C-alpha positions in Angstrom: 28.4 192.5 46.6 28.6 193.0 42.9 29.0 196.7 41.8 26.6 198.4 39.4 28.3 198.1 36.0 29.9 201.1 34.3 28.4 202.4 31.1 28.7 199.6 28.5 31.6 200.1 26.1 31.1 200.4 22.3 29.8 197.1 20.8 28.0 196.0 24.0 24.2 195.9 23.7 22.4 197.9 26.3 18.8 196.8 27.4 16.1 199.3 26.7 14.7 199.0 30.2 16.0 196.9 33.1 13.6 194.7 35.0 12.3 195.6 38.3 14.9 195.1 41.1 14.5 192.5 43.8 12.6 189.3 43.4 11.5 188.0 40.0 8.4 189.7 38.6 5.1 188.1 39.4 4.0 187.9 35.8 6.0 186.8 32.8 7.6 189.4 30.6 10.4 189.6 28.1 13.8 189.6 29.8 15.5 192.9 29.2 19.0 192.0 30.2 21.5 190.5 27.6 25.2 190.2 28.0 25.5 193.2 30.3 26.3 192.6 34.0 23.4 191.7 36.2 23.3 194.2 39.1 23.1 192.9 42.6 19.6 194.4 43.1 18.3 192.1 40.3 19.9 188.9 41.7 17.5 186.3 43.2 17.0 182.6 43.6 18.9 179.7 45.1 21.5 177.3 43.8 19.1 174.4 44.1 16.8 176.0 41.5 19.4 175.1 38.9 18.7 171.4 39.4 15.1 171.5 38.0 16.2 174.0 35.3 18.7 171.4 34.0 16.5 168.4 34.6 13.8 169.4 32.0 16.2 169.5 28.9 18.1 166.4 30.2 14.9 164.3 30.3 15.1 163.5 26.7 14.5 160.9 24.1 18.1 161.2 22.7 19.5 159.7 25.9 17.4 156.6 25.4 18.6 156.4 21.8 22.2 156.6 23.0 21.6 153.8 25.5 20.3 151.5 22.9 23.3 152.3 20.7 25.6 151.1 23.4 24.1 147.6 23.2 24.0 147.7 19.4 27.7 148.4 19.5 28.2 145.1 21.2 28.3 145.9 24.9 26.6 143.7 27.5 23.8 145.2 29.5 25.9 145.8 32.6 28.8 147.2 30.6 26.4 149.7 28.8 25.0 150.8 32.2 28.6 151.3 33.5 29.5 153.4 30.5 26.3 155.4 31.1 27.3 156.2 34.7 30.9 157.1 33.8 29.9 159.2 30.8 27.3 161.1 32.7 29.9 161.9 35.3 31.1 164.5 32.8 28.2 166.6 33.9 30.5 167.6 36.7 32.3 169.9 34.2 28.9 171.4 33.2 28.5 172.3 36.8 32.0 173.7 37.1 31.5 176.1 34.2 28.3 177.4 35.9 30.5 178.8 38.8 31.5 182.1 37.1 27.8 183.1 36.5 26.9 184.3 40.0 30.4 185.7 40.6 30.6 187.8 37.5 27.0 188.3 36.7 27.7 187.6 33.1 26.9 184.7 30.7 29.5 182.3 29.4 29.8 184.2 26.1 31.4 187.0 28.1 33.3 184.9 30.6 35.2 183.2 27.8 36.9 186.5 27.0 39.2 185.5 29.8 40.2 182.4 27.8 40.4 183.8 24.3 40.7 187.6 24.6 38.2 190.2 23.4 38.8 189.6 19.6 39.6 185.9 19.8 36.4 185.2 21.8 34.3 186.7 18.9 35.6 184.0 16.6 35.2 181.2 19.1 31.7 182.2 20.0 30.6 182.8 16.4 31.6 179.2 15.6 31.0 177.2 18.7 28.5 179.5 20.5 26.2 180.4 17.6 26.7 178.4 14.3 26.9 175.0 16.0 23.9 176.0 18.1 21.9 176.8 15.1 22.8 173.4 13.5 21.8 171.6 16.7 18.5 173.5 16.8 17.7 172.4 13.3 18.6 168.8 13.9 16.4 168.7 17.1 13.5 170.4 15.4 13.7 167.9 12.5 13.7 165.0 15.0 10.8 166.6 16.9 8.9 167.1 13.7 9.2 163.4 12.8 7.7 162.6 16.2 4.9 165.2 15.5 4.1 163.5 12.3 3.8 160.1 14.1 1.4 161.8 16.6 -0.8 163.2 13.8 -0.9 159.7 12.2 -1.9 158.2 15.5 -5.0 160.4 15.5 -5.7 159.7 11.9 -4.7 163.2 10.6 -3.5 162.8 6.9 0.1 163.9 6.4 1.0 166.4 3.7 3.1 169.5 3.2 0.6 171.8 5.0 0.3 169.5 8.0 4.1 169.1 8.2 4.6 172.8 8.0 2.2 173.4 10.8 4.0 170.9 13.0 7.4 172.5 12.4 6.0 176.0 12.9 4.3 175.0 16.2 7.5 173.4 17.6 9.7 176.4 16.4 7.3 179.0 17.8 7.0 177.3 21.2 10.8 177.1 21.4 11.5 180.7 20.4 8.7 182.1 22.6 10.2 180.5 25.7 13.7 181.7 24.7 12.6 185.2 23.9 10.8 185.6 27.3 14.0 184.3 28.8 15.2 183.7 32.3 12.0 184.6 34.2 9.8 182.2 32.2 12.4 179.5 32.1 12.9 179.6 35.9 9.1 179.3 36.4 8.3 176.8 33.7 11.1 174.3 33.9 10.5 173.0 37.4 6.9 172.1 36.4 8.1 170.6 33.1 10.8 168.6 35.0 8.1 167.1 37.1 5.7 166.3 34.2 8.4 165.0 31.9 9.9 163.0 34.8 6.6 161.2 35.5 6.0 160.4 31.8 9.5 159.1 31.2 9.5 157.1 34.4 6.3 155.4 33.4 7.8 154.7 30.0 10.8 153.3 31.8 8.6 151.0 33.9 7.0 149.6 30.7 10.5 149.0 29.2 11.9 147.4 32.3 8.9 145.0 32.5 9.8 143.7 29.0 13.6 143.9 29.4 15.8 140.8 29.4 17.9 141.2 32.5 19.8 138.0 31.6 20.7 139.4 28.1 24.0 138.3 26.6 25.5 139.3 23.3 25.6 136.5 20.7 29.3 137.3 20.2 30.6 138.9 23.4 33.4 141.4 23.0 36.8 140.7 24.6 40.1 142.4 25.0 41.0 145.1 22.5 37.6 145.0 20.8 35.8 145.5 24.1 38.0 148.6 24.8 37.2 150.0 21.4 33.5 149.7 22.1 33.8 151.0 25.7 35.8 154.1 24.7 33.5 154.8 21.7 30.4 154.5 23.9 31.9 156.7 26.5 32.6 159.4 23.9 29.0 159.1 22.8 27.6 159.5 26.2 30.0 162.3 27.3 29.4 164.4 24.2 26.2 165.8 25.6 27.4 167.2 29.0 30.7 168.4 27.3 28.7 170.5 24.9 27.0 172.5 27.6 29.5 175.3 28.0 26.5 177.6 28.5 25.5 176.7 32.1 26.9 180.1 33.4 24.1 181.8 31.3 21.4 180.4 33.7 23.3 180.9 36.9 24.2 184.6 36.5 21.0 185.9 38.1 21.9 184.2 41.4 23.3 186.4 44.2 27.1 186.8 43.9 27.7 185.1 47.3 26.0 181.9 46.3 28.1 178.9 47.2 30.1 177.8 44.1 29.9 174.2 45.3 26.1 174.4 45.4 26.0 176.0 42.0 28.2 173.3 40.5 26.4 170.4 42.3 22.9 171.5 41.4 23.8 172.0 37.7 25.7 168.7 37.5 23.1 166.6 39.2 20.3 168.1 37.1 22.0 166.7 34.0 23.6 163.6 35.4 20.6 161.9 37.1 18.2 161.9 34.2 21.1 161.0 31.9 22.1 157.9 33.8 18.5 156.7 34.1 17.5 157.2 30.5 20.7 155.9 28.9 20.2 152.8 31.1 16.6 152.5 29.9 17.7 152.7 26.3 20.1 149.8 27.0 17.3 147.8 28.7 15.0 148.4 25.7 17.7 147.1 23.3 17.7 143.8 25.2 13.9 143.3 24.5 13.5 144.5 20.9 15.4 145.7 17.9 16.2 149.3 18.5 17.8 150.1 15.2 14.6 152.2 14.7 14.3 153.7 18.3 11.0 155.4 17.9 9.2 152.3 16.5 11.0 150.1 19.1 9.9 152.2 22.1 6.3 152.5 20.8 6.1 148.7 20.6 7.1 148.4 24.2 4.5 150.7 25.6 0.6 150.3 25.6 -1.3 152.1 22.9 -3.1 154.5 25.3 0.3 155.7 26.5 1.7 156.3 23.0 0.3 159.9 22.4 1.4 160.9 26.0 4.9 159.7 25.3 5.1 161.4 21.9 3.9 164.7 23.3 6.5 164.4 26.1 9.3 163.8 23.5 8.3 167.0 21.7 8.1 169.0 24.9 11.5 167.8 26.0 13.0 168.8 22.6 11.4 172.3 23.0 13.0 172.6 26.5 16.4 171.6 25.2 16.2 173.9 22.2 14.9 176.8 24.2 18.1 176.9 26.3 20.2 176.5 23.2 18.3 179.3 21.4 18.5 181.6 24.5 22.3 181.2 24.6 22.7 181.5 20.9 21.0 184.9 21.2 23.6 185.9 23.8 26.3 184.6 21.4 25.1 187.0 18.7 25.4 189.9 21.1 28.8 188.7 22.2 30.2 188.7 18.6 29.3 192.4 18.3 25.8 192.5 16.7 23.9 195.5 18.2 20.7 193.6 18.8 18.6 193.2 21.9 18.7 189.7 23.3 15.1 189.0 22.3 15.8 190.1 18.7 19.0 188.0 18.6 17.0 185.0 19.8 14.3 185.6 17.2 16.9 185.9 14.4 18.5 182.6 15.5 15.1 180.9 15.6 14.3 182.2 12.1 17.5 180.9 10.7 17.1 177.6 12.5 13.6 177.2 11.1 14.7 178.0 7.6 17.6 175.4 7.9 15.1 172.8 9.1 12.7 173.4 6.2 15.5 173.3 3.7 16.8 170.1 5.1 13.4 168.4 5.3 11.9 169.5 2.0 14.8 170.4 -0.3 17.9 168.2 0.4 19.6 165.9 2.8 21.6 168.8 4.1 20.6 168.0 7.6 22.2 164.5 7.3 25.5 166.1 6.3 25.3 168.5 9.3 24.5 165.6 11.6 27.5 163.6 10.4 29.7 166.7 10.9 28.4 167.3 14.4 29.1 163.7 15.4 32.8 164.7 15.2 32.2 167.8 17.4 33.6 166.0 20.5 37.1 166.7 19.1 36.4 170.4 19.6 34.0 170.6 22.6 36.3 168.4 24.7 39.3 170.9 24.4 37.0 173.9 24.7 35.5 172.6 27.9 39.0 171.6 29.2 40.3 175.1 28.7 37.2 176.6 30.4 37.5 174.4 33.5 41.3 174.9 33.7 40.8 178.7 33.6 38.3 178.5 36.4 40.7 176.5 38.5 43.6 178.8 37.7 41.6 181.9 38.7 40.0 180.1 41.6 36.6 181.0 40.2 37.2 184.8 40.5 35.9 186.8 37.6 35.1 190.5 37.4 32.0 191.0 35.3 32.7 194.8 34.7 36.3 194.1 33.5 35.1 191.3 31.3 32.5 193.7 29.7 35.3 196.1 28.6 35.9 195.4 24.9 38.4 198.2 24.3 42.2 197.8 23.8 42.5 199.0 27.4 40.7 195.9 28.6 42.5 193.5 31.0 41.4 190.8 28.6 42.9 192.3 25.5 46.0 190.1 25.9 48.0 190.0 22.6 46.3 192.0 20.0 42.9 191.1 21.4 43.7 187.4 21.5 44.7 185.2 24.4 47.3 183.1 22.5 47.3 180.5 25.3 43.6 179.7 24.8 43.6 179.8 21.0 46.7 177.6 20.6 45.6 175.1 23.3 42.2 174.5 21.7 43.4 174.3 18.1 46.4 172.1 18.9 44.3 169.7 21.2 41.5 169.6 18.7 43.9 168.8 15.9 45.5 166.0 17.9 42.1 164.7 19.0 41.0 164.5 15.4 43.9 162.3 14.5 42.8 160.0 17.4 39.1 159.9 16.3 37.5 156.8 14.9 33.8 157.2 13.8 31.6 156.1 11.0 32.4 159.4 9.2 36.1 159.7 9.9 39.0 157.5 10.9 42.1 159.4 12.1 45.5 157.9 11.4 46.5 157.5 15.0 43.2 155.6 15.7 43.7 153.4 12.6 47.3 152.7 13.8 45.9 151.7 17.2 43.4 149.2 15.6 40.3 151.5 15.7 40.4 152.6 19.3 39.1 156.1 19.7 41.1 158.2 22.2 39.9 161.6 20.9 38.1 162.4 24.2 40.9 161.8 26.7 43.6 163.2 24.4 41.7 166.3 23.6 40.8 167.1 27.2 44.2 166.3 28.7 46.3 168.1 26.1 44.1 171.2 26.1 44.2 171.5 29.9 47.9 170.9 30.3 48.9 173.1 27.4 46.6 176.0 28.5 48.0 175.9 32.0 51.6 175.9 30.7 51.1 178.6 28.1 49.3 180.8 30.5 52.3 180.7 32.8 54.9 181.1 30.0 53.2 183.8 27.9 51.4 185.9 30.6 52.7 184.7 33.9 50.5 183.4 36.7 48.6 184.9 38.3 48.1 187.1 35.2 47.2 190.7 35.5 43.6 189.6 34.7 43.5 187.3 37.7 44.9 189.7 40.2 
């Protein structure tokens, strides 16, 4: 049974009024809790609820685009589907990092103090937990806005700056509203949205499958080294999505502390993996039937006209679902770096900045294109970060003390060396640097990748080096088990 937390130390936001204990309230209201420990009396739900929570944001148009890209890279249909399956298996790590949620009652932004120390975690969260999230929010909103413009054109609404602003404002408002209301609304809304989005995307998949060329063969099949370059590049592309979800603990922390860790991990992983495999495969099938260099136009040409508006609305809704989770966690990230804001205000601030960035990118410059190019390299960072997270969970056997993690004073168990866990910081930076040298993308070609003829080993190198180095440095610098794990 999780103890009631001690008074929050300086720098930790305290909710104005805690929600009613016991089961979730019958009517939606703004979640009062932030990064503070969730008391046992407020824990409810079952591990299987996480499945539908993760299905809704995983049923998305981007997965279809990625599947089409695999075929455009030169892979055969069966090879693309195999890459989709293996890449989506990385959802297992998304499931593993959800395990500390019920145990500690804290979100991932607090749990990672065990990996980076109280001060080091603020830097890590400011960059990976907040800034990168805002960039993703802006990119997704811009993509959803483009779909919204197409929807307006379908109904004959003339496009112009006022109409475009209305579309962006509506998408941003819906996203931020869900994120501000928080866990209660998300847990009620996402099962229904998972069902509705699932039906729409399955119908779309049926239309695509009916037109697909199951006997498709590349005009110039890849062999040997060239094939491995495409396979590893495609695998990195597919795996980038599940590896970026270090936030799964945020949505598991309201479960009872004695919830089975295996069930938590399995429900979270399957919620992301099953839609991922299906939709990446559908994208590959679409690429056998039509030119998917313009995915939106390509998919629209494969479905009947009456279904077009339904599909476009579903794409927008799925983007809102995905961005709502990102916005929710970005709000917790702002609290974690030390801003004394309520969770709702932190989410609203994140949403405002994301909206401004979206508007600037769409109406002023191609800044969004530059951000998108930069984020395509993010796997060199998220791979090591996720590897350190999973390694820490294994080393601690999933045991985390939420009250101890909430202590941000020099007396904290997680102060380590001057407030920094040197093992975590060095492992991520060293592994990310080495992974960068092994990266080979349109935007960047690392010297090791060039020397290997273009093969991209950034994902396996980053993950393996980070995990091994963290385990070694934890033992050498702090001993194992460390005082923080005892």
